[in-house]
C-alpha positions in Angstrom: -28.3 -45.6 -21.3 -28.6 -47.1 -17.8 -30.0 -50.6 -17.4 -31.6 -52.3 -14.5 -28.7 -53.8 -12.4 -28.6 -57.6 -12.2 -29.2 -59.1 -8.8 -26.1 -60.1 -6.7 -26.7 -63.9 -7.2 -26.7 -63.4 -11.0 -23.6 -61.3 -10.9 -21.8 -63.9 -8.8 -22.8 -66.7 -11.2 -21.7 -64.7 -14.2 -18.4 -63.9 -12.6 -17.7 -67.5 -11.7 -18.6 -68.8 -15.1 -17.1 -65.9 -17.0 -20.2 -65.6 -19.1 -19.8 -63.3 -22.0 -21.8 -60.1 -22.7 -22.2 -58.6 -26.1 -20.9 -55.2 -27.3 -23.3 -53.7 -29.8 -20.7 -51.2 -30.9 -20.3 -52.9 -34.3 -23.7 -51.5 -35.0 -23.7 -48.2 -33.1 -21.7 -47.0 -30.1 -24.9 -46.0 -28.1 -28.4 -44.7 -28.4 -27.1 -41.1 -28.5 -24.5 -41.9 -31.2 -24.5 -39.3 -33.9 -24.3 -42.1 -36.5 -27.9 -43.1 -35.6 -29.2 -39.6 -36.4 -27.1 -39.5 -39.5 -28.3 -42.9 -40.7 -31.9 -42.0 -40.0 -31.6 -38.8 -42.1 -29.6 -40.5 -44.9 -32.1 -43.3 -45.2 -35.1 -41.0 -45.3 -33.4 -38.8 -47.9 -32.5 -41.9 -50.0 -36.0 -43.4 -49.7 -37.7 -40.2 -50.8 -35.3 -39.8 -53.7 -35.9 -43.5 -54.7 -39.7 -42.9 -54.6 -39.4 -39.7 -56.7 -37.2 -41.5 -59.3 -39.2 -44.7 -59.6 -42.8 -44.4 -58.3 -45.2 -45.2 -61.1 -42.4 -45.9 -63.6 -41.4 -49.6 -62.8 -43.2 -51.0 -65.8 -41.2 -48.8 -68.1 -37.7 -49.8 -66.7 -35.5 -52.1 -68.7 -34.1 -55.2 -67.1 -30.8 -53.6 -66.5 -32.4 -50.5 -65.0 -34.6 -52.6 -62.8 -31.5 -54.5 -61.5 -29.9 -51.2 -60.6 -33.1 -50.1 -58.8 -33.2 -53.3 -56.8 -29.6 -52.8 -55.8 -30.4 -49.3 -54.6 -33.5 -50.5 -52.8 -31.4 -53.1 -51.0 -28.9 -50.5 -49.8 -31.6 -48.4 -48.2 -33.3 -51.5 -46.6 -30.0 -52.6 -45.2 -29.4 -49.2 -43.5 -32.9 -49.4 -42.0 -32.2 -53.0 -41.0 -29.1 -51.9 -39.1 -31.1 -49.3 -37.2 -33.9 -51.5 -36.2 -31.6 -54.4 -35.3 -29.7 -52.2 -32.9 -32.9 -51.0 -31.2 -34.3 -54.6 -30.9 -31.1 -55.9 -29.4 -30.8 -53.1 -26.9 -34.4 -53.6 -25.9 -34.0 -57.4 -25.6 -31.1 -57.0 -23.2 -33.3 -55.1 -20.7 -36.9 -54.6 -21.8 -38.0 -53.2 -18.4 -35.8 -50.2 -18.9 -38.1 -47.3 -19.9 -35.5 -45.4 -21.8 -34.7 -48.5 -23.9 -38.4 -49.0 -24.6 -38.7 -45.4 -25.7 -35.7 -45.6 -27.9 -37.0 -48.9 -29.5 -40.4 -47.3 -30.2 -38.8 -44.1 -31.6 -36.6 -46.1 -34.0 -39.4 -48.3 -35.0 -41.6 -45.3 -35.8 -38.9 -43.6 -37.8 -37.9 -46.7 -39.8 -41.6 -47.4 -40.5 -42.1 -43.9 -41.8 -39.1 -44.0 -44.0 -39.8 -47.5 -45.4 -43.3 -46.3 -46.4 -41.6 -44.4 -49.2 -40.2 -47.7 -50.5 -43.5 -49.6 -50.3 -44.5 -48.7 -53.9 -41.6 -50.7 -55.3 -42.6 -54.2 -54.5 -46.3 -53.4 -55.1 -45.6 -52.2 -58.7 -43.3 -55.1 -59.3 -46.1 -57.5 -58.4 -48.5 -55.6 -60.7 -46.4 -56.5 -63.7 -47.9 -59.3 -65.7 -45.8 -62.5 -66.3 -44.9 -61.6 -69.9 -43.7 -58.1 -69.0 -41.6 -59.4 -66.1 -40.2 -62.3 -68.2 -38.9 -59.7 -70.8 -37.1 -57.8 -68.0 -35.7 -61.0 -66.5 -33.9 -61.8 -69.8 -31.4 -59.1 -68.8 -28.2 -60.8 -67.3 -28.0 -58.1 -64.6 -31.3 -59.4 -63.2 -30.1 -63.0 -62.8 -29.0 -62.4 -59.2 -32.4 -61.1 -58.2 -34.5 -63.9 -59.7 -35.1 -65.7 -56.4 -36.2 -62.4 -54.7 -38.5 -61.6 -57.6 -40.0 -65.1 -57.4 -40.6 -64.8 -53.7 -42.5 -61.5 -54.2 -44.8 -63.2 -56.7 -46.0 -65.6 -54.0 -47.9 -62.7 -52.4 -49.2 -61.2 -55.7 -52.8 -62.5 -55.4 -53.0 -61.1 -51.8 -51.8 -57.6 -52.5 -54.1 -54.7 -51.9 -54.2 -51.2 -53.4 -51.2 -48.9 -52.8 -53.2 -46.7 -50.4 -54.4 -49.7 -48.3 -50.9 -51.2 -48.2 -49.4 -47.9 -47.0 -52.0 -47.5 -44.4 -51.5 -51.0 -43.0 -47.7 -50.5 -43.1 -47.8 -47.3 -41.2 -50.4 -48.5 -38.7 -48.2 -51.5 -37.8 -46.4 -49.5 -35.1 -49.7 -48.8 -33.3 -51.1 -52.3 -34.1 -49.3 -55.6 -33.9 -45.9 -54.1 -32.9 -47.4 -52.1 -30.1 -49.3 -55.2 -28.6 -46.1 -57.2 -28.9 -44.2 -54.6 -27.0 -46.9 -54.5 -24.3 -46.6 -58.3 -24.0 -42.8 -58.2 -23.8 -42.7 -55.5 -21.2 -45.4 -57.2 -19.1 -43.6 -60.5 -19.1 -40.3 -58.9 -18.3 -41.8 -57.0 -15.3 -43.6 -60.0 -13.8 -42.1 -61.5 -10.6 -42.9 -65.0 -9.4 -42.7 -65.6 -5.6 -41.0 -68.9 -4.9 -39.6 -69.9 -1.6 -39.0 -66.4 -0.4 -37.5 -65.2 -3.7 -39.1 -62.9 -6.3 -38.0 -64.5 -9.6 -38.4 -63.4 -13.2 -40.6 -65.6 -15.4 -37.5 -67.1 -17.1 -35.9 -67.9 -13.7 -39.2 -69.3 -12.4 -39.6 -71.6 -15.4 -36.1 -72.8 -14.8 -37.3 -74.2 -11.5 -39.5 -76.6 -13.4 -36.4 -78.6 -14.2 -35.3 -78.8 -10.5 -34.4 -82.2 -9.1 -36.6 -81.5 -6.0 -40.2 -82.4 -6.9 -41.5 -80.1 -4.2 -39.7 -77.1 -5.6 -41.0 -78.0 -9.1 -44.6 -78.1 -7.7 -44.3 -74.9 -5.8 -42.8 -73.1 -8.8 -45.5 -74.4 -11.1 -48.3 -73.3 -8.9 -46.7 -69.9 -8.3 -46.3 -69.4 -12.0 -49.9 -70.4 -12.5 -51.1 -68.0 -9.8 -49.2 -65.0 -11.2 -50.4 -65.7 -14.8 -53.9 -66.3 -13.6 -53.8 -62.8 -12.0 -52.8 -61.4 -15.3 -54.7 -63.7 -17.6 -57.3 -61.1 -18.6 -54.6 -58.8 -20.0 -52.9 -61.7 -21.9 -56.3 -62.9 -23.2 -57.1 -59.4 -24.4 -53.8 -59.1 -26.2 -54.3 -62.5 -27.8 -58.0 -61.8 -28.8 -57.1 -58.4 -30.2 -54.2 -59.8 -32.3 -56.2 -62.8 -33.5 -59.0 -60.4 -34.6 -56.6 -58.0 -36.2 -55.1 -60.9 -38.2 -58.5 -62.1 -39.3 -59.3 -58.7 -40.6 -56.1 -58.4 -42.6 -56.4 -62.0 -43.8 -59.9 -61.4 -45.0 -58.9 -58.3 -46.9 -55.9 -60.2 -48.4 -58.1 -63.2 -49.3 -56.1 -65.8 -47.3 -58.3 -68.9 -46.9 -57.1 -69.9 -43.5 -55.4 -68.2 -40.5 -52.1 -70.1 -41.2 -52.1 -69.5 -45.0 -49.9 -66.4 -44.9 -47.3 -68.1 -42.7 -47.0 -70.9 -45.2 -46.5 -68.5 -48.1 -44.0 -66.5 -46.1 -42.1 -69.8 -45.4 -42.2 -70.6 -49.1 -43.7 -74.0 -48.2 -46.8 -75.5 -49.8 -49.9 -76.1 -47.6 -49.8 -79.8 -48.4 -46.2 -80.1 -47.1 -47.2 -78.5 -43.7 -50.3 -80.7 -43.6 -48.2 -83.8 -44.2 -45.8 -82.8 -41.4 -48.7 -82.2 -38.9 -50.4 -85.4 -39.8 -47.3 -87.5 -39.5 -46.3 -86.1 -36.1 -49.8 -86.4 -34.7 -50.0 -89.9 -36.0 -46.7 -90.6 -34.2 -47.8 -89.3 -30.8 -48.4 -92.8 -29.3 -45.0 -94.0 -30.6 -43.2 -90.9 -29.5 -44.4 -88.7 -26.6 -47.0 -91.1 -25.1 -44.5 -94.0 -25.0 -41.6 -91.9 -23.7 -43.5 -90.2 -20.8 -44.9 -93.5 -19.7 -41.2 -94.7 -19.4 -40.3 -91.5 -17.5 -43.2 -91.9 -15.0 -41.9 -95.4 -14.3 -38.3 -94.2 -13.8 -39.5 -91.4 -11.5 -41.6 -93.9 -9.5 -44.8 -92.1 -10.3 -48.2 -93.5 -11.3 -49.0 -90.3 -13.2 -46.9 -87.4 -14.1 -48.0 -83.9 -13.2 -47.3 -81.1 -15.7 -44.4 -79.9 -13.6 -42.7 -83.3 -14.1 -42.3 -83.0 -17.8 -38.8 -81.5 -17.6 -37.8 -83.2 -14.4 -34.2 -84.7 -14.4 -34.0 -88.4 -14.3 -32.9 -90.1 -11.0 -29.4 -90.8 -12.4 -28.9 -87.3 -13.7 -26.1 -85.7 -11.9 -27.3 -82.3 -13.1 -23.6 -81.2 -13.1 -22.9 -77.6 -13.7 -21.0 -77.1 -16.9 -18.8 -74.0 -17.0 -19.0 -71.7 -20.0 -15.5 -72.5 -21.1 -16.3 -76.2 -21.2 -19.6 -75.7 -23.0 -17.7 -73.6 -25.6 -15.1 -76.3 -26.1 -17.6 -79.1 -26.4 -19.7 -77.3 -29.1 -16.7 -76.1 -31.1 -15.1 -79.6 -31.0 -18.3 -81.1 -32.3 -18.5 -78.6 -35.1 -14.8 -79.1 -35.9 -15.1 -82.9 -36.1 -17.8 -82.4 -38.8 -16.2 -79.6 -40.7 -13.2 -77.4 -39.8 -14.7 -74.7 -41.9 -17.9 -74.8 -39.9 -15.9 -74.5 -36.7 -13.8 -71.6 -38.1 -17.0 -69.7 -38.9 -18.2 -70.3 -35.4 -15.1 -69.3 -33.4 -15.4 -65.5 -33.8 -18.6 -65.6 -31.8 -16.5 -66.6 -28.8 -13.4 -64.5 -29.6 -15.4 -61.3 -30.0 -18.3 -59.8 -28.0 -21.1 -61.3 -30.1 -22.8 -63.3 -27.3 -24.8 -62.2 -24.3 -25.2 -65.2 -22.0 -25.8 -64.2 -18.4 -29.4 -64.3 -17.1 -30.5 -61.0 -15.7 -33.7 -59.2 -14.7 -35.4 -57.6 -17.6 -33.6 -59.6 -20.2 -35.6 -61.4 -22.8 -36.3 -65.0 -21.9 -35.1 -68.0 -23.9 -32.5 -67.6 -26.6 -32.2 -66.3 -30.1 -29.7 -65.5 -32.9 -30.3 -62.1 -34.5 -28.8 -61.8 -38.0 -28.6 -58.0 -38.0 -27.3 -57.0 -41.4 -24.7 -58.6 -43.8 -22.4 -55.6 -43.4 -22.1 -56.4 -39.7 -22.6 -59.8 -38.0 -25.1 -61.8 -36.0 -25.5 -61.6 -32.2 -26.6 -64.4 -29.9 -28.7 -64.0 -26.8 -28.8 -66.8 -24.2 -29.8 -67.3 -20.6 -27.0 -69.8 -19.6 -27.6 -71.7 -16.4 -24.9 -74.3 -16.9 -27.0 -77.3 -17.6 -26.7 -79.8 -20.4 -29.8 -78.3 -22.0 -28.0 -74.9 -22.0 -25.1 -76.5 -23.9 -27.6 -77.8 -26.5 -29.1 -74.3 -26.7 -25.7 -72.8 -27.3 -25.1 -75.4 -30.1 -28.5 -74.5 -31.5 -28.2 -70.7 -31.5 -24.6 -71.0 -32.8 -25.9 -73.0 -35.7 -28.2 -70.1 -36.5 -25.3 -67.7 -36.2 -23.0 -69.7 -38.5 -25.9 -70.0 -41.0 -26.4 -66.2 -40.9 -22.7 -65.5 -41.4 -22.3 -68.0 -44.3 -25.5 -66.6 -46.0 -24.5 -63.0 -45.6 -22.6 -63.0 -48.9 -26.1 -63.2 -50.6 -26.8 -59.7 -49.5 -29.6 -58.2 -47.4 -32.5 -59.2 -49.6 -31.4 -62.8 -50.2 -29.5 -63.7 -47.0 -32.5 -64.5 -44.7 -34.1 -67.9 -45.1 -37.7 -68.8 -44.6 -38.4 -69.9 -41.0 -38.7 -73.6 -42.0 -35.1 -73.6 -43.4 -33.8 -71.2 -40.7 -34.0 -74.1 -38.2 -31.9 -76.4 -40.3 -28.4 -75.3 -39.2 -29.5 -74.8 -35.6 -30.9 -78.3 -35.1 -28.0 -79.8 -37.1 -25.6 -78.1 -34.7 -27.5 -79.6 -31.8 -27.3 -83.0 -33.3 -23.6 -82.8 -34.0 -23.0 -81.8 -30.4 -25.2 -84.4 -28.9 -23.7 -87.2 -31.0 -20.1 -86.1 -30.0 -21.0 -86.1 -26.3 -22.8 -89.4 -26.5 -20.0 -91.1 -28.4 -17.5 -89.9 -25.9 -19.4 -91.1 -22.9 -18.6 -94.6 -21.6 -20.7 -94.9 -18.5 -24.0 -96.7 -19.3 -26.0 -94.7 -16.7 -24.7 -91.4 -18.1 -25.5 -92.5 -21.6 -29.0 -93.3 -20.7 -29.5 -89.9 -19.1 -28.0 -88.2 -22.1 -30.2 -90.2 -24.5 -33.3 -89.4 -22.5 -32.4 -85.7 -22.4 -31.9 -85.7 -26.2 -35.3 -87.4 -26.6 -37.0 -84.8 -24.4 -35.4 -82.0 -26.5 -36.6 -83.6 -29.7 -40.1 -84.1 -28.3 -40.1 -80.4 -27.2 -39.1 -79.4 -30.7 -41.4 -81.7 -32.7 -44.3 -82.9 -30.6 -44.7 -79.8 -28.4 -44.3 -77.4 -31.3 -46.9 -79.2 -33.4 -49.2 -79.1 -30.4 -48.6 -75.4 -30.2 -49.4 -75.1 -33.9 -52.7 -77.0 -33.4 -53.5 -74.8 -30.4 -53.0 -71.7 -32.6 -55.2 -73.2 -35.3 -58.0 -74.0 -33.0 -57.7 -70.6 -31.2 -57.8 -68.5 -34.4 -60.7 -70.5 -35.8 -62.6 -70.2 -32.6 -61.9 -66.4 -32.4 -63.6 -66.0 -35.7 -66.8 -66.9 -33.9 -66.3 -64.1 -31.3 -64.0 -63.0 -28.4 -62.7 -65.9 -26.3 -62.8 -65.9 -22.5 -59.6 -66.8 -20.7 -61.3 -70.1 -19.7 -62.1 -70.9 -23.3 -58.5 -70.4 -24.4 -57.4 -72.5 -21.4 -59.7 -75.3 -22.5 -58.1 -75.3 -26.0 -54.7 -75.4 -24.4 -55.4 -78.3 -22.1 -57.1 -80.2 -24.9 -54.0 -80.1 -27.1 -51.7 -80.8 -24.2 -53.6 -84.0 -23.3 -53.7 -85.0 -26.9 -50.0 -84.6 -27.4 -48.5 -85.7 -24.1 -50.7 -88.7 -23.6 -52.3 -90.6 -20.7 -49.1 -90.6 -18.5 -49.9 -87.0 -17.6 -52.5 -85.5 -15.2 -53.2 -81.8 -15.8 -54.5 -79.6 -12.9 -56.5 -76.5 -13.6 -53.7 -74.1 -12.9 -51.9 -75.3 -16.0 -54.7 -73.8 -18.1 -52.9 -70.4 -18.2 -49.5 -71.6 -19.3 -50.2 -70.7 -23.0 -49.9 -67.1 -21.9 -46.1 -66.9 -21.7 -45.3 -68.3 -25.2 -44.0 -65.3 -27.1 -44.3 -66.9 -30.6 -48.1 -66.8 -30.4 -47.8 -63.0 -30.1 -44.8 -62.1 -32.2 -45.1 -64.6 -35.1 -48.4 -66.5 -35.4 -48.0 -70.0 -36.7 -44.2 -69.8 -36.5 -43.9 -72.8 -34.2 -44.3 -75.6 -36.8 -41.0 -74.4 -38.3 -39.2 -76.0 -35.3 -40.8 -79.4 -36.0 -40.1 -78.9 -39.7 -36.5 -78.2 -39.0 -36.0 -81.0 -36.6 -37.6 -83.7 -38.8 -35.7 -82.2 -41.8 -32.4 -82.5 -39.9 -33.2 -86.0 -38.7 -33.6 -87.0 -42.4 -30.5 -85.0 -43.4 -28.4 -86.5 -40.6 -29.5 -90.0 -41.6 -28.1 -89.3 -45.1 -24.8 -88.1 -43.5 -24.6 -91.2 -41.4 -25.1 -93.3 -44.5 -21.9 -91.9 -45.9 -23.4 -89.7 -48.6 -20.4 -88.5 -50.8 -19.4 -84.9 -50.3 -22.0 -84.3 -47.6 -20.1 -81.6 -45.6 -19.4 -79.5 -48.7 -23.1 -79.9 -49.9 -24.3 -78.9 -46.4 -22.1 -75.8 -46.3 -23.4 -74.9 -49.8 -26.9 -75.3 -48.4 -26.1 -72.8 -45.7 -24.4 -70.3 -48.0 -27.5 -70.3 -50.2 -29.4 -68.4 -47.6 -32.8 -67.5 -49.0 -31.8 -67.8 -52.6 -33.2 -71.3 -52.9 -36.3 -73.2 -51.7 -36.4 -76.4 -49.8 -36.9 -78.6 -52.8 -33.7 -77.2 -54.5 -31.7 -77.4 -51.2 -32.6 -80.9 -50.4 -32.4 -82.3 -53.9 -28.5 -82.8 -53.7 -29.1 -85.1 -50.7 -31.9 -87.1 -52.5 -34.6 -85.8 -50.1 -38.1 -84.4 -50.9 -40.2 -82.8 -48.1 -43.3 -83.2 -50.2 -43.0 -87.0 -49.7 -44.8 -88.1 -46.5 -42.1 -90.8 -46.2 -39.7 -87.9 -45.6 -41.5 -86.9 -42.4 -41.9 -90.5 -41.3 -38.1 -90.8 -41.6 -37.7 -87.8 -39.3 -40.0 -89.1 -36.6 -38.5 -92.6 -36.8 -35.2 -91.2 -35.7 -36.9 -90.1 -32.4 -38.7 -93.4 -32.2 -35.4 -95.2 -32.7 -33.9 -93.3 -29.8 -36.8 -94.3 -27.6 -36.3 -98.0 -28.7 -32.7 -97.7 -27.5 -33.8 -96.2 -24.2 -36.3 -99.0 -23.6 -33.6 -101.6 -24.3 -31.4 -100.0 -21.6 -34.1 -100.8 -19.0 
């Protein structure tokens, strides 16, 4: 299937840096592959047979028979997972390609139609009363599936009738999924005019980290103008999805817009509230203090929003070739655990990473787990900066986690979002510490420390601000449709609150909420980043304290995948996320880094 060709400058950078591109052949050889048609047909046949054999009969199954049914259900789900993973990855590599968009939509519709035949299974399981399920659980064959069954029960009180559940499931392709695709394709097609170039949104956002303040300002205003031109569309998408969510939440009896996400993350409401309260309370000691320092170092009375990611005056902004980035990250992983590094190396030895920026490619970065019978793929937009090395370390952490957890099988490999960020942030921390320890030049150490603080603020403070933006937006939407200006006011309010008095925000920043994909794809996802960062800060502190057997316990944590909850996973390290002191320990790591930076002058 043809893709939009990358521009010549991108091709030149990719060739010079030898940036890798992925080969999706381990999933399927191409969109026209006969294996795709065969898997679609086989999955549909198996799903219908499963429905015919078990629908309305789950209560009568013995524990052993139920275990066998779950195993069959997992096999069908994994086949469907392979299909949708391939379509998602193909689309992410070039979402402006109409054929890829058509293929993605077709596969999504076929997978949704097939999986509707499986929907009864989890619904009937959740209708079993506790005593009946307990009798089945006594069967040894069901032991493996206990965590999965427990996760299902979290949603029991919010389950609707079979007919309504099936309707919602089948309408997903014309509801949330369709609006998400429209958002993705619109973002990918936008071009930002900056200094005579027409740049993608991702490339334009990269200009906000340029050393030249004039370039940053021009880029910021150009981004604002383009998004202002399109803000009615983005507002309509956001309003529609927020209302759609409210409707479903009301039917499912979720008390708050964020309640479903907390349950899906297998984390208690009070734990998330404690995280939010701790981070907001730490704003003055974290972001407000750091950005006041940054304004002084940049020689500015007040920072503009386009100065947030500006390099410090001593930052050489040296381009780091891909080979060097690979070596740095793998060396850091290896110093912690040779087994961790050995798990990571195949990503570089095989075509599992797509790193070159190109028009139409999804912005940012991600690690896609695909299915346990295959392997994860990483998507990056590598520009050769230190931040990009940290992003590589981050996404590689996800990939390693996904590989180690794959032994749990399709239903138990994936972790809740809150725990999914553990390995990624830990990988970043390992890499940063290794780089900092190896650096002897005081000026370079200051720049590296400042860059790490900014990354941590972006992960903790900025993501909690995003979370608070979503909370206010969804609650306000319950009172009626929001005008673009109203959404912009909420955005500016949370930005001023979180970033502090060192910043001055002009009106054109009011539309910058519109490019954040998490608001569209996964409402209330964002606090998981802060959860993961603070969790890792506490975890890394235990490691530095010389906790016995830490590396082995850490790898066991990753191997557990989604088979254990955060309380069980953290208990071997003596940590408890329900304790507010846990989150304070996480934020104090960032505050300690800022203390060090202040001491450097």
